[in-house]
Structures are given as structure tokens and as C-alpha cells.
TORZA-349814 format. One record per residue: residue number from 1; x, y, z of N, C-alpha, C in turn. Coordinates in steps of 0.2 Angstrom, whole numbers. Layout:
NUM  X  Y  Z  X  Y  Z  X  Y  Z
...
***
This chain:
1  141  -2  169  139  2  163  142  -2  157
2  138  -3  152  140  -7  146  143  -2  141
3  148  -4  137  151  0  132  146  1  127
4  145  7  125  140  9  120  143  12  114
5  149  10  113  153  13  107  150  9  101
6  151  11  95  148  8  89  151  1  89
7  157  0  90  160  -7  89  158  -12  94
8  157  -9  100  154  -14  106  147  -16  105
9  143  -11  103  136  -12  101  135  -17  96
10  139  -16  90  138  -20  84  141  -27  86
11  146  -28  91  148  -34  93  143  -38  97
12  138  -35  100  133  -38  104  127  -39  100
13  127  -38  93  121  -38  90  117  -45  90
14  120  -51  90  117  -57  91  113  -58  97
15  117  -56  102  114  -56  109  108  -52  110
16  108  -46  107  103  -41  107  97  -43  103
17  98  -46  97  93  -49  93  89  -54  97
18  93  -59  100  90  -65  103  85  -62  109
19  87  -57  113  83  -54  118  77  -51  116
20  78  -48  110  72  -43  107  67  -47  103
21  68  -53  102  63  -57  98  61  -63  101
22  64  -66  106  62  -72  109  63  -78  105
23  68  -77  100  69  -82  95  76  -83  94
24  79  -89  94  86  -90  93  87  -92  86
25  90  -88  82  92  -90  75  97  -95  74
26  101  -96  80  106  -102  79  103  -109  79
27  96  -109  80  93  -115  80  92  -117  72
28  92  -112  68  91  -114  61  97  -113  56
29  102  -109  58  108  -108  54  112  -115  53
30  113  -116  47  117  -123  46  124  -121  43
31  125  -116  39  132  -114  37  132  -107  37
32  137  -103  35  137  -96  34  132  -94  29
33  129  -98  24  124  -95  20  118  -99  20
34  118  -106  22  112  -110  22  108  -110  29
35  102  -110  29  98  -111  35  91  -114  34
36  88  -117  39  82  -120  38  76  -115  38
37  75  -113  32  70  -107  31  63  -109  33
38  61  -115  31  54  -117  33  53  -118  40
39  59  -121  43  59  -122  50  58  -116  54
40  62  -110  51  61  -104  54  54  -101  54
41  51  -102  48  45  -99  47  40  -103  51
42  40  -109  52  36  -113  56  37  -111  64
43  42  -108  66  44  -107  73  39  -102  76
44  36  -98  71  31  -93  73  25  -96  77
45  24  -102  75  18  -106  78  11  -104  77
46  10  -100  72  3  -97  70  1  -101  64
47  -5  -104  64  -8  -106  58  -11  -100  54
48  -13  -102  48  -16  -96  44  -23  -94  47
49  -26  -99  50  -33  -97  53  -31  -92  59
50  -26  -94  63  -25  -90  69  -22  -83  67
51  -18  -82  61  -16  -76  59  -22  -72  57
52  -27  -75  54  -33  -71  52  -37  -69  58
53  -37  -73  63  -41  -71  69  -37  -65  72
54  -31  -65  73  -27  -60  76  -28  -53  72
55  -28  -54  66  -28  -48  62  -35  -45  62
56  -40  -49  63  -47  -46  63  -48  -42  70
57  -44  -44  75  -45  -40  81  -42  -33  81
58  -38  -32  76  -35  -25  75  -36  -22  69
59  -42  -23  66  -44  -20  60  -40  -21  53
60  -37  -27  53  -33  -29  47  -36  -35  43
61  -35  -35  37  -37  -40  33  -44  -39  30
62  -46  -44  26  -53  -45  23  -54  -38  19
63  -49  -36  16  -50  -30  12  -53  -31  5
64  -56  -26  2  -60  -27  -4  -55  -28  -10
65  -58  -32  -15  -55  -33  -22  -59  -30  -27
66  -57  -25  -30  -60  -21  -35  -58  -23  -42
67  -63  -24  -47  -61  -24  -54  -61  -17  -57
68  -55  -15  -60  -54  -9  -63  -57  -9  -70
69  -64  -8  -70  -68  -9  -77  -65  -4  -82
70  -65  3  -80  -63  8  -84  -56  7  -87
71  -51  6  -82  -44  5  -84  -44  -1  -89
72  -47  -7  -87  -47  -13  -91  -49  -11  -98
73  -55  -7  -99  -57  -5  -106  -52  -1  -109
74  -49  4  -106  -44  8  -109  -38  4  -111
75  -36  -1  -107  -30  -5  -110  -32  -9  -116
76  -38  -12  -116  -41  -16  -122  -41  -12  -128
77  -42  -5  -127  -42  -1  -133  -35  0  -137
78  -30  -1  -133  -23  -1  -136  -20  -7  -136
79  -24  -13  -135  -21  -20  -136  -22  -23  -142
80  -19  -28  -144  -21  -32  -150  -27  -35  -149
81  -31  -37  -154  -37  -40  -154  -37  -47  -149
82  -42  -47  -145  -43  -53  -140  -38  -52  -134
83  -34  -47  -134  -30  -46  -128  -33  -40  -123
84  -30  -40  -117  -32  -35  -112  -35  -38  -107
85  -31  -42  -102  -34  -45  -96  -38  -41  -92
86  -42  -44  -88  -45  -40  -82  -40  -38  -77
87  -40  -32  -75  -36  -29  -70  -40  -28  -64
88  -38  -32  -58  -41  -32  -52  -36  -28  -47
89  -39  -25  -42  -35  -21  -37  -37  -23  -30
90  -32  -26  -26  -33  -27  -19  -32  -21  -15
91  -38  -18  -12  -37  -11  -9  -35  -12  -2
92  -28  -12  -1  -25  -13  6  -25  -6  10
93  -27  -1  6  -28  5  10  -33  5  15
94  -38  0  15  -43  -1  19  -41  -4  26
95  -34  -6  27  -32  -9  33  -31  -3  38
96  -31  -4  44  -29  1  49  -22  3  48
97  -21  9  47  -14  13  46  -14  14  38
98  -18  11  34  -18  13  27  -14  9  22
99  -11  3  24  -7  0  19  -7  -8  21
100  -4  -12  17  -3  -19  18  2  -20  24
101  6  -15  26  11  -16  31  7  -17  38
102  1  -16  38  -3  -17  44  -3  -25  45
103  -3  -29  40  -3  -36  41  4  -38  44
104  9  -35  41  16  -36  43  17  -35  51
105  14  -29  53  15  -27  60  11  -31  65
106  5  -34  62  0  -36  67  2  -42  71
107  6  -47  68  8  -53  71  14  -51  76
108  18  -46  74  24  -44  79  21  -41  85
109  16  -37  84  12  -33  90  9  -39  94
110  6  -43  91  2  -49  95  8  -53  99
111  13  -55  96  18  -59  99  22  -55  104
112  23  -48  103  26  -44  109  22  -44  115
113  15  -43  114  10  -43  120  10  -49  123
114  10  -55  119  10  -62  122  16  -63  126
115  22  -61  124  28  -62  128  29  -57  133
116  25  -52  134  26  -48  139  31  -42  138
117  32  -40  132  36  -34  130  32  -28  131
118  35  -23  133  32  -17  135  30  -12  128
119  35  -14  123  34  -10  117  37  -13  111
120  37  -10  105  39  -12  99  44  -6  96
121  49  -9  93  54  -4  89  55  -6  82
122  54  -2  78  56  -3  71  60  3  67
123  64  1  63  68  6  59  66  6  52
124  62  11  50  59  12  44  57  19  42
125  58  21  36  55  27  34  49  27  30
126  46  21  30  40  20  26  33  19  30
127  28  16  26  22  14  29  22  10  35
128  28  6  35  28  1  41  28  4  48
129  31  10  48  32  13  55  25  15  57
130  21  17  53  14  19  54  10  13  56
131  11  7  53  8  1  54  10  -2  61
132  16  -1  63  19  -4  70  15  1  75
133  15  7  74  12  12  79  5  11  80
134  1  9  74  -6  8  75  -7  1  78
135  -3  -4  77  -5  -10  80  -3  -10  87
136  3  -6  89  5  -6  96  0  -2  100
137  -3  3  97  -9  7  101  -14  2  102
138  -16  -2  98  -22  -6  99  -21  -12  104
139  -14  -14  105  -12  -19  109  -10  -16  116
140  -10  -10  117  -8  -6  123  -1  -6  124
141  3  -6  119  10  -6  119  13  1  117
142  19  2  119  23  8  117  26  6  110
143  28  12  106  31  11  100  36  16  99
144  42  14  96  47  19  94  49  17  87
145  49  22  83  51  22  76  57  26  75
146  62  22  72  68  25  70  68  27  62
147  69  33  61  67  35  54  73  39  51
148  75  38  45  80  42  41  75  47  38
149  76  54  39  72  59  37  75  64  33
150  81  66  35  85  72  32  91  71  28
151  93  75  24  100  75  21  104  80  26
152  110  81  24  115  85  29  112  92  29
153  108  95  25  106  102  25  100  102  30
154  97  96  32  92  97  37  85  97  33
155  85  95  26  79  95  22  77  88  22
156  70  87  23  67  81  23  62  80  17
157  61  74  15  57  73  10  49  73  12
158  45  76  9  38  77  11  35  70  12
159  36  65  8  33  58  10  35  56  16
160  42  56  18  44  53  24  42  57  30
161  41  64  29  39  68  35  32  66  36
162  28  65  31  21  63  32  20  56  35
163  24  52  34  24  45  37  26  46  44
164  31  50  46  33  52  53  27  55  57
165  23  59  53  18  62  57  12  57  58
166  11  52  54  6  47  55  8  43  61
167  15  41  61  17  37  67  16  41  74
168  17  47  74  16  51  80  9  52  81
169  5  52  76  -3  52  77  -5  46  81
170  -2  40  80  -4  34  83  0  34  90
171  3  39  92  6  39  99  14  36  99
172  17  35  93  24  33  93  29  38  95
173  34  36  98  40  41  98  44  40  92
174  46  45  88  49  45  82  56  48  83
175  61  44  82  68  46  82  70  48  75
176  72  54  73  73  56  66  80  57  65
177  83  54  60  90  54  58  91  57  52
178  97  59  50  99  61  44  102  54  40
179  102  54  34  104  48  30  111  46  32
180  113  40  33  119  38  35  120  31  38
181  125  29  40  126  22  43  124  20  50
182  122  26  53  121  25  61  114  22  62
183  109  21  57  103  18  58  103  11  62
184  107  7  60  107  0  63  110  0  70
185  115  4  71  118  5  77  113  8  82
186  109  13  80  104  16  84  98  11  86
187  96  7  81  91  2  82  94  -3  88
188  100  -6  87  102  -10  92  103  -7  99
189  105  -1  99  106  2  105  99  3  109
190  94  5  105  88  7  108  84  0  110
191  85  -5  106  83  -11  108  86  -14  115
192  92  -13  116  95  -15  122  93  -10  127
193  93  -4  126  91  1  132  84  0  134
194  80  -2  130  72  -2  132  70  -9  133
195  73  -14  130  71  -21  131  64  -22  127
196  63  -18  122  57  -18  118  58  -24  113
197  52  -26  110  52  -31  105  54  -28  98
198  58  -32  94  61  -30  88  56  -31  83
199  52  -27  81  47  -27  75  50  -26  69
200  56  -30  67  59  -29  61  54  -31  55
201  56  -28  49  52  -29  43  53  -37  41
202  59  -39  44  62  -45  40  61  -52  45
203  57  -51  50  57  -57  54  51  -62  51
204  51  -68  53  46  -73  51  39  -71  53
205  38  -67  59  32  -64  61  29  -60  56
206  33  -55  53  31  -51  48  29  -54  42
207  33  -59  39  31  -62  33  25  -66  34
208  24  -70  39  18  -74  41  12  -69  40
209  12  -63  43  7  -58  43  4  -57  36
210  9  -56  31  8  -55  24  5  -61  20
211  6  -67  23  3  -73  19  -4  -72  19
212  -8  -69  23  -15  -69  23  -17  -65  17
213  -13  -60  14  -15  -56  8  -15  -61  2
214  -10  -65  2  -10  -70  -4  -16  -75  -4
215  -18  -77  2  -24  -82  3  -30  -78  2
216  -31  -72  4  -37  -68  2  -38  -67  -5
217  -32  -65  -9  -33  -64  -16  -35  -71  -19
218  -32  -76  -17  -34  -83  -20  -42  -84  -19
219  -44  -83  -13  -51  -85  -12  -56  -80  -15
220  -54  -74  -16  -58  -69  -19  -59  -70  -26
221  -53  -71  -29  -53  -72  -37  -57  -78  -39
222  -56  -83  -35  -60  -89  -36  -67  -88  -35
223  -69  -85  -30  -76  -84  -29  -80  -79  -34
224  -76  -74  -36  -79  -69  -41  -78  -71  -48
225  -73  -75  -50  -71  -77  -57  -70  -84  -59
226  -71  -88  -54  -71  -95  -55  -64  -98  -57
227  -59  -95  -56  -52  -97  -58  -47  -94  -53
228  -41  -97  -54  -35  -94  -50  -33  -87  -54
229  -30  -83  -50  -27  -77  -54  -21  -79  -58
230  -21  -77  -64  -16  -79  -69  -9  -75  -68
231  -10  -69  -65  -3  -66  -63  -5  -61  -57
232  0  -61  -52  -1  -56  -47  5  -52  -47
233  4  -45  -47  10  -40  -48  11  -37  -41
234  17  -37  -39  19  -35  -32  24  -30  -32
235  23  -24  -29  28  -19  -28  34  -22  -24
236  40  -21  -27  46  -25  -24  51  -20  -21
237  52  -20  -14  58  -17  -11  62  -21  -8
238  61  -22  -1  65  -27  3  63  -34  2
239  57  -36  -1  55  -43  -3  50  -46  2
240  48  -42  7  43  -45  11  36  -45  9
241  34  -40  5  28  -40  2  27  -46  -3
242  32  -47  -7  32  -52  -12  32  -59  -9
243  37  -60  -4  38  -67  -1  31  -69  2
244  28  -64  6  22  -66  10  17  -67  6
245  15  -63  1  10  -64  -4  11  -70  -8
246  17  -72  -10  18  -78  -14  17  -84  -10
247  19  -84  -4  18  -89  1  11  -91  2
248  7  -85  3  0  -86  4  -4  -89  -2
249  -2  -87  -8  -5  -90  -14  -3  -97  -15
250  3  -99  -14  5  -106  -14  1  -110  -9
251  0  -107  -3  -3  -111  2  -11  -112  0
252  -13  -108  -4  -20  -108  -7  -20  -113  -13
253  -14  -115  -15  -14  -120  -21  -14  -116  -28
254  -12  -110  -28  -11  -106  -34  -4  -107  -37
255  -2  -113  -38  5  -114  -40  6  -113  -47
256  1  -111  -51  2  -109  -58  2  -101  -59
257  0  -98  -54  0  -90  -54  7  -87  -55
258  7  -83  -60  14  -80  -61  15  -74  -56
259  21  -74  -53  22  -69  -48  27  -64  -51
260  24  -58  -52  28  -53  -55  30  -47  -50
261  36  -46  -50  39  -40  -46  39  -34  -50
262  39  -28  -47  40  -22  -50  43  -17  -46
263  48  -14  -48  51  -8  -44  52  -2  -49
264  52  4  -46  54  10  -49  61  10  -51
265  63  12  -57  70  12  -59  73  18  -57
266  78  17  -52  82  23  -49  89  21  -50
267  91  18  -56  98  17  -57  102  23  -57
268  108  22  -54  113  27  -53  112  31  -47
269  107  30  -43  106  34  -37  108  29  -31
270  112  32  -27  114  28  -21  110  29  -15
271  107  24  -12  102  26  -7  105  29  0
272  111  27  1  115  30  7  118  36  5
273  118  39  -1  121  45  -3  117  51  0
274  121  56  3  118  62  5  115  66  -1
275  119  66  -6  117  70  -12  111  67  -15
276  111  60  -16  105  57  -19  99  56  -15
277  99  57  -9  94  56  -4  87  59  -6
278  88  66  -8  82  70  -10  81  71  -17
279  85  67  -21  85  67  -28  80  62  -31
280  77  58  -27  72  53  -29  65  55  -26
281  60  53  -30  53  54  -28  50  48  -25
282  53  43  -24  51  37  -21  55  35  -15
283  52  33  -9  56  31  -4  56  24  -3
284  52  20  -7  52  13  -6  50  11  -13
285  50  4  -14  47  1  -20  52  3  -26
286  58  4  -25  63  6  -31  69  1  -31
287  73  2  -36  79  -2  -37  84  -2  -32
288  84  4  -28  89  5  -23  88  0  -17
289  82  -3  -16  81  -8  -12  80  -15  -16
290  76  -14  -21  74  -20  -25  79  -25  -27
291  85  -21  -30  90  -25  -33  95  -28  -27
292  97  -24  -22  101  -26  -17  98  -32  -13
293  92  -31  -11  88  -36  -7  87  -42  -11
294  86  -42  -17  85  -48  -21  91  -52  -22
295  97  -48  -23  103  -52  -24  107  -53  -18
296  105  -51  -12  108  -53  -6  103  -51  0
297  98  -56  2  93  -54  6  95  -53  13
298  101  -56  15  103  -55  22  107  -49  24
299  106  -44  21  109  -37  22  104  -33  27
300  101  -37  32  96  -34  36  98  -34  43
301  93  -32  48  94  -31  55  92  -37  59
302  92  -43  56  91  -49  59  96  -54  56
303  98  -59  60  103  -64  57  101  -67  51
304  95  -69  49  93  -71  43  86  -68  41
305  86  -66  35  80  -63  32  74  -68  30
306  68  -67  33  63  -71  31  60  -69  24
307  62  -63  21  60  -61  15  65  -63  9
308  63  -67  5  68  -70  0  64  -70  -7
309  65  -64  -10  62  -62  -16  63  -67  -22
310  69  -69  -23  71  -73  -29  68  -80  -28
311  67  -82  -22  64  -89  -20  57  -89  -24
312  53  -84  -25  46  -84  -27  45  -80  -34
313  50  -76  -36  49  -72  -41  49  -76  -48
314  44  -74  -52  44  -77  -59  46  -72  -64
315  45  -66  -63  47  -60  -67  48  -54  -63
316  52  -50  -66  54  -43  -63  54  -38  -68
317  50  -33  -67  49  -27  -71  51  -21  -68
318  54  -16  -72  56  -10  -69  51  -5  -73
319  49  1  -70  45  6  -73  49  13  -70
320  47  18  -74  50  25  -72  45  28  -67
321  48  33  -64  44  37  -59  39  41  -63
322  40  43  -69  35  47  -72  29  42  -74
323  30  36  -76  25  31  -78  20  30  -71
324  23  30  -66  19  28  -60  15  34  -58
325  18  40  -58  14  46  -57  8  47  -62
326  9  45  -68  4  45  -73  -2  41  -72
327  0  34  -70  -5  29  -68  -8  31  -62
328  -5  34  -57  -8  37  -51  -14  42  -52
329  -12  46  -57  -17  51  -59  -23  48  -63
330  -21  43  -67  -26  40  -71  -31  36  -67
331  -28  32  -61  -33  29  -57  -38  33  -54
332  -35  39  -52  -40  44  -48  -45  46  -53
333  -43  48  -59  -48  51  -64  -53  46  -67
334  -51  40  -68  -56  36  -72  -59  30  -67
335  -56  29  -61  -58  24  -57  -61  27  -50
336  -59  33  -49  -62  37  -43  -58  34  -37
337  -52  32  -37  -48  29  -32  -42  33  -31
338  -41  37  -26  -35  41  -25  -31  37  -20
339  -25  35  -23  -21  30  -19  -14  33  -20
340  -9  31  -15  -2  33  -15  2  30  -21
341  7  33  -24  11  31  -29  14  24  -28
342  17  23  -22  21  17  -20  17  11  -22
343  10  10  -20  6  5  -22  5  4  -29
344  5  10  -32  3  10  -40  9  8  -44
345  15  7  -41  20  5  -45  18  -2  -48
346  15  -6  -44  13  -13  -47  8  -12  -52
347  3  -7  -51  -2  -6  -56  1  -4  -63
348  6  0  -63  10  2  -69  12  -4  -73
349  15  -9  -69  17  -15  -73  11  -20  -75
350  6  -19  -71  0  -23  -73  -3  -21  -80
351  -3  -15  -81  -5  -12  -88  -1  -16  -93
352  5  -16  -92  10  -19  -97  8  -27  -98
353  7  -30  -93  5  -37  -93  -2  -38  -96
354  -7  -34  -94  -14  -35  -97  -14  -34  -104
355  -10  -30  -107  -10  -29  -114  -7  -35  -118
356  -4  -39  -115  -1  -45  -118  -5  -52  -116
357  -10  -51  -112  -14  -57  -109  -20  -57  -112
358  -24  -63  -113  -30  -64  -116  -35  -60  -111
359  -41  -59  -115  -46  -55  -111  -50  -59  -106
360  -49  -65  -106  -53  -69  -101  -48  -71  -95
361  -42  -68  -95  -37  -69  -90  -38  -64  -85
362  -35  -65  -79  -35  -60  -73  -28  -58  -71
363  -27  -52  -70  -21  -50  -67  -22  -46  -61
364  -19  -47  -55  -21  -44  -49  -15  -39  -47
365  -17  -33  -45  -12  -29  -42  -14  -30  -34
366  -9  -32  -30  -10  -35  -24  -10  -30  -18
367  -10  -23  -20  -10  -18  -14  -11  -11  -16
368  -14  -7  -12  -14  0  -13  -11  3  -6
369  -10  9  -6  -8  13  0  -12  19  1
370  -13  22  7  -16  28  8  -12  34  5
371  -15  39  3  -11  45  1  -14  51  4
372  -11  57  3  -12  63  6  -6  67  9
373  -7  73  10  -1  77  12  5  76  8
374  11  74  12  17  73  8  17  67  4
375  13  62  5  13  56  1  10  57  -6
376  6  63  -7  3  64  -13  8  65  -19
377  6  63  -25  11  63  -30  12  70  -32
378  7  75  -31  9  82  -33  14  85  -28
379  14  83  -22  19  85  -17  25  83  -19
380  26  76  -21  32  74  -23  35  77  -29
381  31  79  -34  33  82  -40  36  89  -38
382  32  92  -34  34  99  -32  41  99  -28
383  42  94  -24  48  93  -21  54  92  -26
384  52  88  -31  57  86  -36  60  92  -39
385  55  97  -41  57  103  -45  61  107  -40
386  59  108  -34  63  112  -29  70  109  -28
387  71  103  -30  78  100  -29  82  99  -36
388  79  103  -41  82  104  -47  81  98  -52
389  76  94  -51  74  89  -55  69  92  -61
390  71  90  -67  66  93  -72  60  88  -73
391  54  91  -73  48  88  -73  44  90  -79
392  43  85  -84  40  87  -90  36  81  -93
393  32  83  -98  28  78  -102  32  75  -108
394  31  69  -109  35  66  -115  35  59  -115
395  41  56  -118  41  49  -117  45  47  -111
396  42  42  -107  46  40  -101  53  37  -102
397  54  35  -108  61  32  -109  66  37  -109
398  64  43  -109  69  49  -109  71  51  -102
399  68  48  -97  69  51  -90  76  48  -88
400  79  52  -84  86  50  -81  85  51  -73
401  85  45  -69  84  46  -62  89  51  -59
402  86  55  -55  90  60  -51  91  67  -55
403  89  66  -62  89  72  -66  83  74  -69
404  79  70  -71  72  71  -74  67  66  -73
405  61  68  -72  55  64  -72  50  66  -78
406  50  61  -83  46  62  -89  39  58  -88
407  34  62  -88  27  59  -87  24  58  -94
408  22  52  -95  19  50  -102  14  54  -104
409  13  55  -111  7  59  -114  1  54  -115
410  3  48  -116  -3  43  -118  -2  36  -114
411  -7  33  -114  -7  26  -110  -2  21  -114
412  -2  22  -120  2  17  -124  10  18  -122
413  12  23  -119  19  24  -118  21  21  -111
414  16  18  -107  17  15  -101  19  8  -103
415  25  6  -101  27  -1  -103  33  -3  -98
416  32  -8  -94  37  -10  -90  43  -14  -94
417  48  -14  -91  54  -17  -94  56  -23  -90
418  56  -29  -93  57  -35  -90  65  -36  -89
419  67  -38  -83  74  -39  -81  76  -46  -82
420  83  -47  -82  86  -54  -83  86  -57  -76
421  82  -61  -75  83  -64  -68  89  -68  -67
422  92  -71  -72  98  -75  -71  104  -70  -70
423  103  -64  -72  109  -60  -70  108  -58  -63
424  102  -57  -60  101  -56  -53  103  -62  -49
425  102  -68  -51  104  -74  -48  111  -75  -48
426  114  -73  -53  122  -73  -53  125  -69  -48
427  122  -63  -48  124  -58  -43  123  -61  -36
428  118  -64  -34  117  -67  -28  122  -72  -27
429  124  -77  -32  129  -82  -31  136  -78  -29
430  137  -73  -32  144  -69  -31  144  -67  -24
431  138  -64  -21  138  -62  -15  138  -67  -10
432  135  -73  -11  136  -79  -7  143  -81  -6
433  147  -81  -12  154  -83  -12  158  -79  -8
434  156  -72  -8  160  -68  -3  160  -70  4
435  154  -72  6  152  -74  13  156  -81  15
436  155  -85  10  157  -92  11  160  -95  4
437  166  -96  4  169  -98  -3  166  -105  -5
438  164  -105  -11  161  -111  -14  165  -118  -13
439  172  -117  -12  175  -123  -11  173  -127  -5
440  170  -123  0  168  -126  6  161  -128  6
441  157  -126  1  150  -128  1  149  -135  1
442  143  -137  5  141  -144  6  135  -145  2
443  132  -151  3  126  -152  -1  120  -148  2
444  120  -146  9  115  -142  11  115  -135  8
445  121  -133  7  122  -126  3  119  -126  -4
446  121  -131  -7  118  -132  -14  110  -132  -14
447  108  -136  -10  100  -137  -9  97  -130  -7
448  100  -127  -2  97  -120  0  98  -115  -6
449  103  -115  -9  104  -110  -14  99  -111  -20
450  98  -118  -22  94  -119  -27  87  -117  -26
451  85  -118  -19  78  -116  -17  77  -108  -17
452  83  -105  -15  82  -98  -14  82  -94  -20
453  85  -98  -26  85  -94  -32  80  -97  -37
454  76  -102  -35  71  -105  -39  74  -108  -45
455  80  -112  -44  83  -116  -50  85  -123  -47
456  88  -127  -52  90  -133  -49  97  -133  -47
457  100  -138  -44  107  -138  -41  112  -138  -47
458  110  -141  -53  115  -140  -59  116  -133  -61
459  110  -129  -61  111  -122  -63  117  -119  -58
460  116  -120  -52  121  -117  -47  128  -120  -49
461  129  -126  -50  136  -129  -52  138  -126  -59
462  134  -125  -64  136  -123  -70  138  -115  -70
463  134  -111  -66  136  -104  -65  142  -103  -61
464  143  -107  -56  149  -106  -52  155  -107  -57
465  155  -112  -61  160  -114  -66  161  -108  -71
466  156  -105  -73  156  -99  -78  159  -93  -75
467  158  -92  -68  161  -87  -65  168  -88  -62
468  170  -94  -64  177  -96  -62  178  -96  -54
469  173  -97  -51  173  -98  -43  175  -105  -41
470  174  -110  -45  176  -116  -44  179  -119  -50
471  183  -125  -49  186  -128  -55  180  -132  -58
472  181  -133  -65  176  -137  -68  177  -144  -66
***
């Protein structure tokens, strides 16, 4: 009998990960912070053509790209003369399971079946669980989804409950937890006990699956508009959506396309707090994931994260919950598309971008998600009121995360707030220095960090000196 205590299981995490992925991360790790990122991505062994073929087998990919004519005209009416870019929407709700996460799960499910695993396991409270369950069902595999659902009162968010229902509808077993630190422990223990494949959000297989999204956007915009997209806006949480889409765009040659991340501003709310757990109306796409994962990607359930947001990000905007709910309703009323709020986070930032861009330019919102039941914005707003959150109309700048949701009265009030990327990069450096002191960094570390932060090596040297982490 193995020791299944918390300390013992956590001590075996590398061994468990190796067995559950069929990939040895030690082949790529160079120092405590640096690793061969492109080598790790190439280890999947799948070309873009093979990924597209695999995804076609399980109803994934080739989703439509719509021009939002009515929304574009509405934005032009409040923009300076000559401004108001075309707003396009990649409708990822058309994928099996209803979100872009089907792309992410598709390659993991294929890999698991090819290597002879009996099932897949994922720890997630989001759409990814449904995607894993859907892909597993189509490949004849079992699926276990480990989900944080409840606070200590036993109260679950309607959005998370709906996602769990969808996982079960596809035949998955769902292990439902209260918020807390035991999620990773239970994941490791379940992987070891079952011998299933680790369909983590953060493996190279998952990110490779999302690359097809960027490739499709590039090809569709060129075919319909004769140009590359000028900007692509991506809802940012753990970084996989952004990393995969950006890599696909770059593979298609869109090296001048601006990659814009967007998260819902939930400043002041701690994601692991029992009190704060139900005081937010977004379970993903918010700063509780977006900031920590940008400033230290390797806080995940695999030895190295394949999702590296700052490596690809050109701009990062924050929006309020009220703005996203307003835009979600607007999309329904003037474009006839009812989609979930999480995907509409990036649509909110796209409105801000379009107001500042020329009319002949193109801004793409790269995903939508299905909605209904607990995922609907009305259900989320009702739950917010039940938890003492004030919901009212007004100026969204007046909202306070965890206390109030202020829904705009006019489209002019929708405006994303650009974040200081150098501040995020500096936080990343500080986190890296805690793992491995800069006095010990070698050339390989400086090269890796420069690539991971999208800066040159001199920037790294200068900022280390500014932070007094090394001597001038």
C-alpha cells in the first residue's frame, strides 16, 4: 500500500505526471526557470494539418467567422470621424461542447487513445471539463472531472453547477469539492489510482489544439477581407487561449497582428477565499487567474506550463463585470446571438479598440461560448443579488468587485482600461528570482526570460538592477 498522505502524494508528483502524460519534462528543463519551450511544443509530434484532421473527426474546428454589422455601426456612431473598425466574431460555440476548449481537449483525447489510456482526468470548474468529457465520449474513453463547486456553506455558483451538469451529460464522473487547497492533491491521487491520462489545461497537447483557432482566423480574414487581422482580442485567464491562438496566427504569418488580452477586473477578491468564492460573477476570464498566470505561468499541475501569456501579449485590458453583462445583452438584442458572458469579455475590449481604429481595419474577437441555465447572465446577476452584491445601472467605473456590479446605461460608457505590461513583467522577474536567485542565472536563463517576456536581454538586466536583485 502506497502512502496516500498529502505530503507523500505531493512528493511523488513528478513520477505521477510522467506516468499520466507519457512525456518526460526532464528532457526539456534546463535550469530551475529555463526550459526548451519550442522543443517541448514540438514533442507532441503533430503538424497543423494533423491537428485539423484529428479535430474534424470529433466535430471541432472550421467554425464560422461573423461580421457584427449592427454592432460595428453602433460603435461608429460614437467614434471620431473615420474611426470604428469592423468587428468580427469567431463563433466557437459551434464546436462540440460549445466552446473553444473543445480544441484544447481534442488532442489530449486523441493522444490518450493512441497511447492506450482508458480515460482522461482534468481539474477544472470551467468549459474545459465539458470539452474533455465530450471528446472522451467520442473516443470511447472514460472521463473524470475534478471541480471546485461550493463554499463552506455548501452553496455552489449556478455557472459552475451548469458546467458540472454538462460534464455529466457527456458521461463524465464529476468529483465536486469545496474551494480550498486540496484540488491539486486530489488530481494527483486520482491520476495515480486510475492510471488515466492527465488532460491538463497546460500541457503542450492542449496548446497545440488551440493553434488551429489562430490559423483559421488568419485564413478566414484573408479570404473575406483581403488582409490580415489588425488586432485579435482574447479573453485571458490561465493563458492557454491566448498562447495557442497567437501561435496559430504567427504560424500563418500574421506577425503584425496586435494580440490583445482582456480580463474582467476582480481586484481585491482572492480566488482561494471561501468568503470571496461566491462574491464574483465570473468563474474564468478574470484577474484572479489572468494576473497570477501572466506573472508566473508555472503555478500549474504540470512541471512546466505550455501557456505563456506574456510571451505573446501586445496589450492587456481590464473591463468590469457590468460592462461584460451589458455587451452580452447588446449582442443578443442587435446581432441575434445569445452567447455566454465569458467569451464576451473580449468583445467588450474589442469595442474600445474599434473606436480608436480606422474603419478599414479589422478587429477579431476570437471566441464565443454557449450559454443557458446557470451560465446565462441573468442567472449570474440573480445569484449576485442573493449574495448581497448591489446590481444597478450607472457608470461602470463606480463598480467595486465583490460589492457592486454597475451596468452601463450607454455604449459610450464601455471602455477597457489598458494595463502596464512592464509592471507585469517586473512581477514575473520577482517571482523568477524567488525560485532561482539571479546571481546564479546563466545565458540560457536570460535568453529564456527575454523570450518569455517579449523583451530583449538588456531589459532583463536593467530591471534586475532597478529591483536591487543584482549589483550594477
